[in-house]
N, C-alpha and C positions, 0 to 999 in steps of 0.2 A: 827216868826214864833211859834207855839204853842209848848208847852212840850209834850214830848211823852207818852203816857198813860199806865199805869200798864200792860193792856193786849201787848202793844207793845213792852214793855219792856223784857216782859216774853218771846216775840218770837225773839228777838236778843239774849238773854241768851240761847233759844233752840238752836238757829241756831250754834252759837259759840259752845255749847256742842258738839251739834250734831256734828259740822267738828271735835273737837278734839277725840272723842268716835270712828268716822269713821277711822279716821288716826291710832289710837291705835289698832284698830280690823283688821285692812288691813293687808293680809299677803305679799304686796307689799314692795319691798325693798326701796322706797321712799313713804314719805306722801304726800298726795293727795294736789294740791295748790286749794286755794279757787277759782282761776279763772281757775280751769281745767273744761272742758266740763262735764266728766265724774261725777265729783265731784256733778254737779248742777244736772244731771239727776238723781243720787241716792237721793239727798236731796229730788228731786220732788216727787220721788217714796215713800220714806220714809214719807213724809207728805200726801200723798195721802192714805198711807196705814194705818197711825196711826190717823190723824186727818180727812180727806174725804173731801167734799165740804160743810159741813155744818161748817157754822161758828160760830154758837154756840157751838159748839164741842171744841171751845178754851180754854175752862175751864180746860177740860184736860192737858193743858198743864204742868201744875204745878207737876202733878202726874207723868208726862213722864219726866219732868227733874229730879224728884228724882229718879224715877228708873234708868236714865242714871248714876246720879251720883253714885249711890250705887255700880253699875257695873265698873263704875271708879276707886272707891275706891279699887274693889275686886281685881282689874290688879293691884293696886300700892304694895297692900299686896303680891301678888306673886312675884313681882319683887324685893322686898325687902329681902323676904325670900330665893330668889335663889342668888342675891347676898353676902348675910351673909352667906352662906354654902360654897362660895369658896375659901375664906383663909384658912380653917383648911385643906383641901386637898392639897392644895400648899406645906403648911408647911409641912405634912405627908410625901408627895414625896421628898422634899427636904432632910428630915431627912433618907429615904431609900437612897439617891443617897451619903449621908455623910458615911453612914454604909459600901456601896458598896468599897466607895473609900479606908474606912482604911483595908478591906479584901483583896484588891487587894495590897496593900502596905506590908500586911502581906504575901502574896503568893508570891511578889518579893523579899522579903527576904529569905523567906525559899529557892527559887530556886537559890540565889546567894550563900547559904551555900552548897547545893547540887551539884551544880557545882564545886564549890569550892574543895570540897572533892573527887568529880570525876577526878578534873586534877590530885589531888594527887595521887589517885589510879593508873592512866593510867600512871603517870611517875614512880611510883615504878614498875609496872609491864611490861615495856619497855624492860627491860634485859630478862625477859622471853620471850617475843614475840621474838626477835631476835635469841634467842636461839631455838625455836622452827621453825622459818623460816628457819634460815641454817638447821634445821634437815630435814624438809620438802623437802627443794632443794637437799641435800643429797640422801633422799628416791628416790625422782622423777628421779635423775641421775641414780640411780643405777636401776631404774626400767626400764629407757632409754636402760642402758646398757645390761639388760637381754633381754628386747625385740630384742636389733641389735644380741646379740649373739645368741638368739635362731632364729632369721631369718637367721643369718649364719649357725646356725646348720640345718636348714631347706632346706637351699642351698645345703649343704654337704649331707645330707640324699637324696635331689632328686638326686644331681648328682650321689652318690652312686647307687639309685636306678636306674638310665638310665645306668649306667656302667653294673651293675650285668644284667639289662635286653639284653643289647647289647653282652654281653659274653653268654647267654642263647638264644641269637636272639628271643627275645620277644620284635620286633620291636614296637607292638601296645601300649605295656606298656610304653615304652621307650618315644615314643609319645606323650602319656599321662602326663608323666612327664615332659616332654618339655613344654606341653601344661600349666602345673601347674607353672611350672619357668614364663612364659611369663606373667600370671594371677598377680604372685605377682611382676615383672617386672612395669607392668600396676598401680598395687596397691600404689610403690614406689614412682610414677611419681611425686606426690606430696609433699613428703619429702626432706628435705635437706640433706639427706646422700648420698651425691654425690660418694663417695667411695663406698661404701654398692651397689649402683646402677651399678656403672660402674663394681665391681667385678661380680654380677649378670649378667649383660649383657654380658660380656666375658665369664662367664661359661655357658650362654644359646648361645652364638654364638659356642663356641667353638663344646657342644654338639649337635647342632643344623647341625652343619658342616660335623662331623663325620656321623650322621645319614643320613644326604643328600648325601655325598660320598658314602655311603655304598648303599643306595638304588639308587642312580644315576648308580653304577657300576652294579648293578644287572639288572637294566632297560636298560642301554645300552648293556649290553649281550642278553636281550631277545631281543631287537629291532634288535642286528645284525643276530639274527637267524631268525627274521621275515622279511630280507634281506632289512633294513632301512639304509638309506635313499634311497628311489624310485627315482633315475637319472634319467632313461629311463623309457618311456612309459611300465605300466606292462604287464606281460603275463600271461595266464590263465593257472595254474598246473592242468593237470589231476590226479596228484597222490599226495597227501599230505604229508606233512614230517610225519618222524615214532613217532615223540613227540610232535607234534601238540597240543595234548591234556594237554601235560605238559608245554609248552609254552603260551598256553592261559591260564592255573590255575595261572602260576607267573605273567603273565601282568594285570590277574585281581586282584591280591593282591599287586602288585608293585602301580599301577596307584591310590589305594585309599590311599595309605600309602602316596605316594608323595602330593596328595591333602591335607589328613590331617595335614602335617607337614607343608606344605605351611600355612595352616589355623591357626595353633597353632604360626607361627612365621613370621607374613606375611612381617613384616618391614625389614627381614633381607634377604627374600627369593631371592630378584632380584640382580642379579650382584653379589652373593656369589660364582660363579663358573667361571672360566675363559671360554670364549668363547661366554658367552650366551650374545646376542643382547639387547641393551637398549631397551626399550619400550618408551622412548620421545627422539622426535626431536625437537629442539630448533626452535621455528620460531616465525615471529612477527606476521604473522597473525592467526596462530592458536595455543592454549596451548593445550598440548597433555596431561598436568598432571593431568587431571581429569578421563583419563582411566583408568579402571582397568588393575593392574598388569596381564602378561601372568600365565598361569597355570603352575605350576611346572614341570610336565610332558611335557606340548607343550616347555617350555624352554629348555630340556633335549633333545628333539628330534631335535629342531634347531641348536644345537651345531655342528653337522659334516655338515648341510648347509651352518652354518654362517662362517665355516674355509673353505668351498669351494668359497664361495662369496668374502671372503676378501681375499684367495689366487689369485683368478684370475681377479678380478677387483679393488684391490689397489696395490700399489709399482709399481713398473716397468714392468709389466707384459706387454705383447702385446695386451691383452686383456683389458686391463685397459686405452681404449682411449677416451677422451674428444669429439672425434668426432663420436664416435660409443655407443652413450646410448643405442641404441637398443641392443645390444648384452645383457648387464646385465637385462635390462628389459626384452625380451624374455625370458631369463633362468629363471628368478623367476616367469615368468607366467607359464613356462615349470612344474617347480617344484611343482607349487600350482596343477596344471592338473595332473599329476602324483602320486600326495598322495593325491588325494582327497577321491578316493576309498578305499584306506587304512584307514584314517582317519574315514572315515563313517562306515568301516566294524570291525576294531577294537577297536578303542579308544572312539568312541560316545556311544556305549552299555554300557562300562564302566561306562561313565557319568553320562549316566541315570539312570544308577541302584544306584550310589551315590548318586544321587539326587544334581547334580550340574549343574545349569542352562546356559549351554555355549553349544555353538558349536564346536567341535574339529577342524573340517575343518575352520571355521572363525578364530578361534585361531592361526592354524597354519598360514593362509594367512596374520594375525596381525601381528605375528612375522617375517615373510618374508618380508612383506610390511615395518615394521621399517627399515630394513635393506637398502631397496630402497629410502626409503625418508631421509637417511643420506647421502647415496651418492649422490641423487639429489640435495641436499640444497649444499653440498660442490662442485658439478661441477657447478651449474648455477651461484655462484658467482662467479666462476673462468671464465667463459663463456662472462659476461657483455660486453666485450670489442671486440667480435669476432660475427657480426651480424648472419652470415651464420650457425655457429655451433650451437649459441644460437637458432636458429628459428628451428632448426634438435630438438634441446633437447624438445623444447618447445611441438614440432608435436609428438615425440616420447611418451612425459609423457602424452599430451591428448590422443592418441591412447592407451597408456598402462592403464589410468583412464577407456576407454570406453570396454575394454576386460576385464577389472577387475571387473567391475558391471554388466556384460553383461553375460559373459563366466564363471566366477568363481562366481558370485550371490553374491558379497559382500556387504553388508549390506548399503544403503545410508546413515543410521545414523553415520557411523565411517567414519574418513577422509581417504581419498586415498592421490593423490599426488597434487591435485589441488590448496591445501591450501598454499603448498610451492611458488606456482607461484604468490601470492598474498603479498608475502615481497614487500615493498616499491621501493627497486630498483629493482628489478625481474621486478613486474608489469611496471613500467616507461619505462625499457628497453624494454618490449614485445609491449607495446605503441606505441613507437618510431620505432619498427624496422616493427611493424604492418603498420603503415603509411607508413613507407618509401617503402617498398615491392608495398603496394598498388599502391602508386603514379609511383613507375617504369612499373607497370604492366599496369596502364592506360595507360601512353606513348606508350607502346608497342601495347597496342590493338588497340589505335587510329591510328597508324602510320603503323599496317599491312596491306598487300595487299588487304585481304577480308574484311576489318574493317566494310563496309558497306553493305555489301551482306548477306542474311540470308541462313543459314546452311541449313535452310527447305525448301527452297523455291521450290523444286520439289517436296514437301509432302504437299498436300493441305489441307489435315486434321489437319496437325502439325502446319501450319503457318499464322493462322487466325491473330495472332499479327504481324507477318512479323518482326519481332524486327531483326534488324542487328546485326552480329557478335561480334560487340565492345558492344554494351549495352546489348548481353545476358552475354557474357563474364563477363563484370564488376557488372551485379546481380549475378553471378555466385560467384564471387569473395565476394561480401556483404555474401553472404549467408553461405560463408565456413568461414568467421571472426566470423558470427553468432554461427555456428556451435562450433567453437573454446572456444566462451565464455560463449555458455550456461550453462555449467556444473560447472561455477565458484560458490562457496558456500557463494559469498558475494554480493550482490544486488548493491552496490556503485560501486565495480569494474565493474559489467554487465554495469552498466552506463556509467562509463568511456570509454567502448568498444562502447556503442550506440552514445555517443557523437562524437567518431572518424568515425563511419559509415555515420552520418548527415553529417560531414565535409566532407568525400568522396565524396557524394551524390551532395553536393553543389559544390564541385569541378569540379565533372565531369558535372554537368549541366553548368558550366561557360564555360568548354573547346565546349561543343557542340555548344552555341551559339557563340563563336568565327568561329567555323566551319561553322555554319549557315551563319553569316554574309558574308564569303566568297564565298558561295555557292547561297546568294541571289539576285545574278544577273540573275541565272536561277532558280527560283522557282519550274520548272516544271521539274526540273533534278533528276535522278535518287537517288542523293547524297542528294537532300536538302529532298525528301520524305523519304529517309534513316533515314535522321537525325529526321524527324518529329516522324517517328514510334520508335524511339529508346527514344523518350521522352514520347512519349505515354505508352511505355512498362515499363518503370521505373515508371511512376505515377501509373501505373495498379500495378503492384508487390508492392509500398509500400503501397498501399491502403489496399491492402490484408494484408499487413503484420499488419496494424494498427487494424486489426481486430483478428489476430492472439493471442492467449491464453498467448505464451512468452511473447510477447511484452505488453500485456495487463497489465501484473505481474509486468511488468518493470515501465509501467506507474504508478502504484499504489505508486511500490518502490521510483519513483522519486515524487510523490506529499508526501509521508511521509517524504522524506529525505529534501525536500525544493528545493528553485529556483536554490541554486548551485550544485545539484547534475547533472545536464545535462546543458552543456554550451549552452548559444544560446536560454532559454527559459526563458522570462519574465512572471511577475506576472500575467498579464492577460491568456499566454498560460498555466499557472500553475491552473489558476482558471477553465479553459476551461478543463484540464484534468481532475482535481479533480469532474468535475461534468459529467464526459464521454463522454463530447460533441466533443472533439476533440480528436487526435491521436498525438503520440510521432513526426510524420511526417508531422504533420499539414501545418508546415510553408513552408517545403519543398516542400509541392504537390502544394501550394498556386503558389510558383513560378513556378513549372512547368505548371501547369496549364497554366497562363500567357505566357509563352513562346510557349505552344502549339496552344493557341490563336493567338497569334501574328503570328506565323507560316503558320496557317490555314488561315487567313485573307490575309496574301500575297501571299498564292498560289491560291486563288479563286479570287483575283485581277488579277493576272496574265492571269490566265484562260479566266476570262469575256473580259479581254481586249483584247486577240484573237479572243474570239467569237465576239465581238462587229465589229472588224475590217470585220471579214466574214460577217456580218450581215449587212452592210451597203447600198448592192443593195437591200436586203429587206426591207430595212426601207424607202425607195426612190421609190419604186415600185408603179405602177399608181392603188391602189386600188378603185379609184373612175370610172375607165372607164373599168373595168373588167365587162366581159358579165355576166348575170344571170345564175345561177345554171341551170335553164329549156334550158337553151341554148346550153348546153354542155352535149355530151355523157355521157362521163366520165369525173372524176375530178381527176385531179393529182398535185402532189406535185409543187408548184411555183418553179420555175426556178434560180429565185434570192436567194431561200432559200437553196437552195442545199449545198454551201457552209459552213453556217451557220451550218445545220444539221449534215452534216459530221465533223464540227468541235468538235460539243458538242457529238456525238459519239466518235468519238477519245478519246476525254480527259476523258470522262466517263471512257472507256475502260483502258486507260493509268492510270488514277488514282484506278480503282478498280484493277489493277496489282500489283501496286506499295505502297497502303496504305493500312494500317491493315483495319479488318473489321469494327471496331467502327470508325476510323478514316475517311474511306469511306464515311461511313452514316452520319458522318457531313459534309463532302464534297459535297456529291450528293444533299443533301437539301439545303447546303447554296448556292450552284450554281443553284438551281431551283427557290430559294427565290430571289435572285439577276437578273436570266434570266427572270424572272416573272415582275419585276418591270421593267428591262431595254424593254421587247417588250411591255408593258404597256404604257411607258411614248415616248418612241424612234418611235414604230409602229401604236400602236394605237391613241393616243392623238395627231400625228403628222400628221395624215393624215385624209382625208373624205372616206367614204367608200360606196358605191354601194350595192345593195344588192348582186350582184356578188360576190364583192370584200369583204363582211361580210361571204358568204358563206365560198369563199377561204381560209380566215384566220383561221376559226373555221376548214376546213379541214386539213390545216397545221397543225395547234396546234392537235387536236384529233388524227388525223391519220398518224403522223410523229415524232411531237416533243414528245408527251405524254408517247407514245409508249417505246422511247429511255430509259425515266425513270421508265416505267413499268417493267422492268427487275429487280428492286430492291424494288417495293412496289407493290401493289395490286391497287391502285387508285391513281393514279401519278396526276391527275387532282388536288388534294386538294391541290399540293404543288404549282399549279398557279391559284389561286385563282382570281387575278386581270384579267390577260388574259381568263378565264372563264367566269366570268361574264360580261364580256366588249362584247365576242361575243356574249351572250346569249341576251345581250341588243341589237347589231347590228343586231342581225337576228331577230328581232321582224317583224312581217306584218305592212304594213302602219297604220291600225286601232289600232291597239294593241298599236302600238308607239305613236300614237297621245292623246289615252286615259291616257297612262302614262304620257306622256309630259304635258299634261294641269292639270293633279292632282300633278305632281310636282312643274311646275310654280304656281300655287294656293298655294301651300306648301310656295314656297319661296316669294312670294308677300303679301301674307298675314297672319301675327302673330295672330294665335289663337288657341285656346286648343281644339285640336279634341278629347281630350276624355269627354270634357264637350258637345261640339256639338253633339256627338253621333256617327260620321262618325270613321272610321277606321283609324290609320295614315298611312302614304307611306310607310312606311316600310313593313307592312304586305301584302302590292300589291308588293313590290320588293321581298319579302320572298317567294310569291306564284309562282316567276317565277325562283325561285332557286338565287336569288341575296341576298346575307348577308353580305360582306364583303364592297361594294361599298355604299358610302352614296349617299342620294339623289343628292345632288349637282352634284356627280359625275358621276350619272347616266344620270341626264340632258346634261351635257356636253357632253356625250357619243351620246345621241337623237340628239344633233345637230350637229354631227359629220355624221349622217346618212343621204345621200343623197336624198333618195326616199321620205323624208318627205317635205310636201307643205311647203314655207315658208323658206327652206335653201338656 
């Protein structure tokens, strides 16, 4: 191999130097590899730019090499310059760090010396601090004693002011001083001065009682002059009292003063005097503690009434009888009514002028009601073992509540007496007694002599349902139970009574079923039909109750309280109740409807059995040999049909008399359907008919059978579709019958699409004749029974 020329060596040097130069001037983090494609591309571009395609220009390679060497030297000098300047900066930084360390140690030394001096100073000043703290405590203690003494002095001053005002009859000033004492008492609630607070409260109570006793005495004197309490109905006096103006002025003064006194010290106003009735009656069902206290004038006015009530209705008095709760309940209602006008005319205007937003009449009723609540609560707990007297107490309480809300217009927002009946023991006893009494009444009503006769049987306008006396009495019993628990203020308690009603309805249904089974040997009898009327009557009433507002409200309450609120309701029924698809009596209605359907089916079955027995001669009549209609002067009913027609007529009249209107509609329609099927199967399809026989059949049906049902509908033939269409087919003339038979035979024998062929279907021809119910095959069978057609 020949040695490389000078030009080739120069080219190799250029390539190596160029690679080094490119690696130095490149800003990439890694040097370009000679095998790199990017480097080769750069080298080619560089040679094309510096050398070009002219090979003679290789002589410039030396200059190019020299240029690159100069650039390489310049770069090396820059690197050396930078590397030589780094060590002095590092040294300067280390020196500065050393100086900072020395300065920090100096500062730490100074801090330790200062801290030592501070501790020495604090140790020396500690006795001074202890002395000053002791002095401050003594000053603070003295200040508390001074404030304590000032408070005592203020109490004494207020007490002296009250005493002075009472001596000078300045009642309003005394009340204001008492009001100031009450404000001071409220301010001391958070303090720990229990003795001071007790002293203030005793002082406050002392003066409050003195002022109240004085005002009460004056107020009672004024009430006496106004003839209070009003025990008997008030009479209109034509001549007013000579001092009526003075009495009114005193009343106008005393009532606001009593109200202001109660406002100034409300916590001690109740029960501070003897005989004032308590305003709270403890009950497990309703707490009365949230009610506002009675205003003080009303409390004083209640004193004589309370004394009379306790005198007559407590202790060993004859008027205190557990079996006569109506005595004290009626007495309290009389007091309320007799005092109403007095409260409205004398007390209410004063309350309005003072700006007290209460009703004097309602306040008096509330006070009297508290007496009754206490009495009823005590008596109810003593009567839990005497069913008769307990029932009487509940009835009287319910009647009292009704009169209280209606006659006395007592607000519904305020509790009356019903909440006392919601006590767990009382409520359970009520439910037990209610069920016991209802069961006894059911036994009595079902065994009564006229249990299965309607008390309105002689009054047609009122006897559409024809309900027997036992069913009507039973529903009246349920209605009375509803009225008793309707006013209870607790939905859960109402739902318990609803569950009892559902249980009683189911019990009565079972009893009706048992009696029905005994009477099922004679379903056409009056008692069997009376039982059917009873089932229908109860079902009708329960359906109406399901749409009643009260029971709809109970339905929503049952949904909100859950499945356990009403016994016997499952998850599915609760879901239907929530979506308003069902009612609270849906399950009972389903059972009653099933019983009604079974009884109606048995009734129709026995009726049809009797009719079919009477119809046997008619079924065996010689329809084929009857003469043509043209051969008879007049047409008459077939003699063989008379027993059947008489039986149908008698059964319809009997059912119309003994069944309710809705049940009779079902009965005659069901009878018509069964009779239609019977005549079609046993008379028409079982015989051949001549033209005279077909005409006689049509005459018997249209002029005799259908009119029997025409009393109950306008178009009775619509309920005998098979018979009607059958005599239409049998009555066709020979030509029409042949054409129809050919058409129907072609339809039966050939299976082709009539719509595609363009010909009308056979049903169209039947519809033109008035035949809609019978199928083409059935019509073909009837045509084959027509004796006048050739080929028969």
